[in-house]
N, C-alpha and C positions, 0 to 999 in steps of 0.2 A: 504494500500500500504506500502510495506517495505521501509526502508531507501535506500537499494540498488536499488530498482526500481525507487525511486524518483531521485536519483543521475543520473541514466541512462537516464531518461526522460529529466532532466535539461541539460545533455551533448548533447543529440540529438537536443534540442531546440537551444543551443548555436551554434552547427555546422550548423543548418539550417539558423540561422541569419547571420552567416559568409558567407555561400555559396551563398545565394540569396541577400546579402547586405540588409537585412530586418531590419528596425529600429523599436524600441518599442517592446511591448509584442505581442506574437502570440495569436490572438483571432480567434476562429472558427466562421465564419459568418453563415454557415449553413451546413447541411449534405445532400449529394446527393447520390443516388444509381446509379451504373453503369448500363446502359441499358442491360436488360437480353438478348436481341436479338443481342447485339454487339459481335464481335469475341474477344476472349481473346488475349491480346497483351503482349509481353515480354517488359520489360522496357529497353530502350536503351538511352544512353546519358542523356538528361534532362527529359525524359518521364518516368512516373510511370508505373510499370507492372499492368495490369488490369485483373480482373476476373469478370465474369458475376454475376450481383447482389450484388457485393461488395459495402459496404457503405463507402464513403470517406468524410472527413472533408474538407470543402472549406475554405481556408485561405485568398485567394485574387483572385479577377477577374482581371487578368493581361491585357487581351485584348479580342476581340471578338472570337479569335481562341483558346486561351490557358487559363486554370484556374490552379492556384496553389493549390494543394491538399495534404492531408496527409492520408495514409491508416492505417489499424489497427496495423501494425508493426511500426508505427510512422515514416515511410519514407515519406519525403516531396519532391515532384517533380511536374512537369507540366503535365496536362492532356488535351487532345484535347476536345474542347467544344462539338463536335459532338457526343462524347461517352456518355455524361451525358445529359439526357433529362431535359428540362426546366420545 
């Protein structure tokens, strides 16, 4: 990874911590794949845009309905729990 990429990732992590008032380091709990049968959704507001079969990093289980995730472009937003199979 180049120095420029490292700085970009660090900046994205700082913005995430500020936006979601997240304390401490960002640890990936697990990875989950979006349900291949689910419809693709455009990200609006606090929701992450989803594509079928996309693999997401789970950062935090916020409640039974929402999960805080990060996609391959390092965008962090909430995802509906019904979209990710358990």
